[in-house]
N, C-alpha and C positions, 0 to 999 in steps of 0.2 A: 602790594601796597607801597606807596612812596614814603620815604623817610619823613617828609614834611607832614604826612598824615598821622604819624605816630605821636602819641602823647605819653609822657612819662609822669606818672603820679605816684609819689611816695609819701604816704601818710603815717605809716608805722614802721619803725626801724627796730629790729631785734638785735641785741648784741649778746653773744654768748660769753659768759664770764667764768673764769676759774681763778684760783689763788696765784697763778703765775703772773709775773710782771708783764708778760706779753699781752694778756687780756686787758691791762690798763691802757696800753697803746690803742687797742681796738676800741675801747670805750671812748677815748678822746676823739678818734676819727668819727665814730658813730655820733657823738654829741655835736661835732662840727657839721656833719651832714644834716642832722635833725634841725639845727639852727638855720642853716642856709635854705633848707627845703620846706621849713615850716611843718616838720613831722614830729610825732610823739616818739620818745625814746623808751623802749621796753627792754629790760635786762632779765636774763635768766641765769640762775646759778643752779647747777645740777649736783645733787648728792649722789655720787657714783655708787650704784647698788652693787656693781661688780667688785669694787674695792671693799665694800662692807661684807660681801660674801667671802672674799679672800681672807678678811680679818678673822672670820669664824673658824678657819682651818686651824687644827691644833699645832701645826708647825709654823704658823705665820709669825714673823718677827720683824722688827724695825731697828734702825740704828738711831740712837739718841743724838739729837742735834748738839748737845753740850758734852755728854759723856763719851760719845762715839762708840758706845757699847751696844751689843745686841740685846734686845729685850722683847718679850712677848707683846703682840698687838692686842689691845683690848678694844672690843667693839664700842663700849661706852665712851672711851676716850676718843676714839676716831669720830664718833658722832658729835662729841663736844667740839672737837676741832673743826668739823664741817660747819657747825652753827656759828662758830667764831669767824670762820672764813667768809661765810655768807654775810654776816654783819659788816665785816670789813669791806666787802664788795658793795654792799648797799650804801655805805658812807661814801665810797669813791664815786659811785653813780650819782648820788645826791650832789656832791661837790662839782662834778663835771657838768651836770645838768644846770646847776645854778650859774656856773660861769658862762654857759652857752645860752641861758635863758629859755630852756625848753622844758616841757612837761615830761614826766617820767613815771614809770612803774617798775617794780622789782618783784620778781617771783622766784621762789625756791621750789624745786621739784626733786623727786627721787626716782631713779631708774637708770637704765643704760644711757650714758651721756649722749651719744650720737642720736639715738632714737628720740630722746626728750627734746633735743634741739630741733630735730626734723619736725616733730609734731608741733612745737611752738611756732616754727617758721611758717606754718600753714596760715596763721593769722596775721602775718607781717608782709609788707611789700618788699622788704630788703632785710637780709640777715647778714650781720657783720661778725666775723670770727678770725682769731689769730691762726696763722698757718700751722703752728706746731704745738701750741698749748704747753703742757707740762714737759714734753719731750725735749731732751738735750740734743737729739739727733737732728741732722740737717735734712732728713727726709720728711716728706709730707705726713702730717699726723693722721691717724686712723679716723678721727671724727671729721676732719676736713674732707678726707677722701669719701667718706660716707655721704656727706652733704653734697659734694660735687656730683657724685654718681646717682644719687637718689632724690636730691632736692627737686622742688617744683617751681620755686620763685627765684628772684634775683639774689645772688650771694656775693659778698665782697670778702675776699680772702686777703689778709694783711700779713706781710712779712714782719719780722721782729723790728720794731722801731719805724714801721712803715708810715709814711705821711702822704697825703694827697697833694701832689705837685703837678706842674705842667712841663712839657705838653702832655695832654691826655691822648691816649692811643686808642683808636677804634679799629678793630679787625673787621673789615667789610668784605662780604662775599655774597653769594646768591641765596643764602639761607632765608628762611621765613622771618627770622628776627633781625635781618640786616638793617631795616629801617629803625627799629627800636634801639639797636646798637649805636647807630649814628646819633640819634636824638639824645640818648642817655649820655654819650661821650660829650656831645656839644653842651649839654646842661652842666656837666662837671667842669668843662673848660670855661664856660661863662662864670660859674661859681668861683673859680680860682683866677678869673681875669687873665686867661692865658690862651695859648694856641691849641689847635686840634691837629693831631697827626693821624691821617687815615691810611692804614695799610690794606690795600686791596689784595685779597688772596684769590687767585684764579687758577683754573686747570690748564689754561693756555693763554697766549698773548692776545688773541682776538677777544676772548671773554674778558680778559683783564682791561682791555681798552674800553669795552662797553661799561664795565663796572666803574672804571675811572671817570668816565663822562657822567655817569649817574651820580657818583659821589660829588663831583665838581658842581653839578646842578644843585645838589642839596646845600653845599657850602655857600654858593652864591645866593640861593633863595633865602637862606636863614641868616645871611650876612655874618658868617662865622669865619674868622681868620684861621686858615689851616693849610697843611701841606698834604699832598697825596702821593703815595708811592705804591707801585705794583710789584707784587711778588708772585711768581709762577711756581706752583707746587713746592713751596718751601718746606723744609723739614722742621721738626720741633726745635732742634738746636739753632737753626738759622733764625726762627721766630724769636726765641729767647735772646739771641745775640742782638737782633735788630732793635728790640725795645729796651735794651739795657740803658740805664741812666735816665729813662723817661719817667713819666708819671703813670697813673693807673692804666691798665690795659682792659678795655671793654670788649668782650667777645661773645659770640653766640654759643650757647651751650646746647649743641645739637649733634646727634650721631652722624648726620650727613656732612658735618665739618670735621670734627675730631671725635674719635671713639673715646670711651671713658678712660681707657688707659693712657692714650695720647694726651688727653686733656689734663689728667692728673700729672703726667710727666711735664707738661708745659708749666703748670702752676708750681711744680716742685723746682724746676730749673730757674725760673725768673725771680728776681728780687723785687719786681714791681708788685704793687697791689693789683689784684686781678678781680674784675667785676664780671660775673657770669650772668648773661641775659637769657631768660627763658620766656 
């Protein structure tokens, strides 16, 4: 299928929220997308059942934020904190949606965080989530890894403080979703009134030339301002280096392009927002 035949329709955007400041950034980006695309903004706050189970253990303790002393964890207090956090997230959502002029819904569920987000994403056209959530580590969070490897729809993974800027990068190859990648990236570039950078990924120079011509035909037909560059068998490190300092990277989420581990490695290495197309 040609890229020009692809249609990108996003009517429901799901943003996964937690009490960390990182999810507030994801909320702002999701609200902007909802406004520009005419989509509804749906937010999900998950009460982590694993954390509640941990709190029931007799040796479970926490460090007081003011006293800095160890104290037993009480399930009732933890549940109260979760309710307060959910209300705080609901107010943040309402404020962001009001600023962007979009309709919104907010839902609280209880269960394993990654599983709850995955189930909720089945009813959304796009799920937006922060790269690391609560974790202070620079490694990819377990929830994001779960969504990358097991998700079914489009997913936008945001770095801390990540914004949607230009140029938008489209990773273009021979995959089934190559056309959808180009069209989605072009839509984002139009939205931000900027350029599109097409990175053609090819197994050899001959295939690269064919894909380059195909991408050029798409840009001309859609009247999109862009630049095309061909990379032959680039490694993950080279890809991450090439897109550094650019805007969101739109790429096909297919085993024929990158296996699950390589895909997670790329998302972990880059500071760009990464939009996975399925």
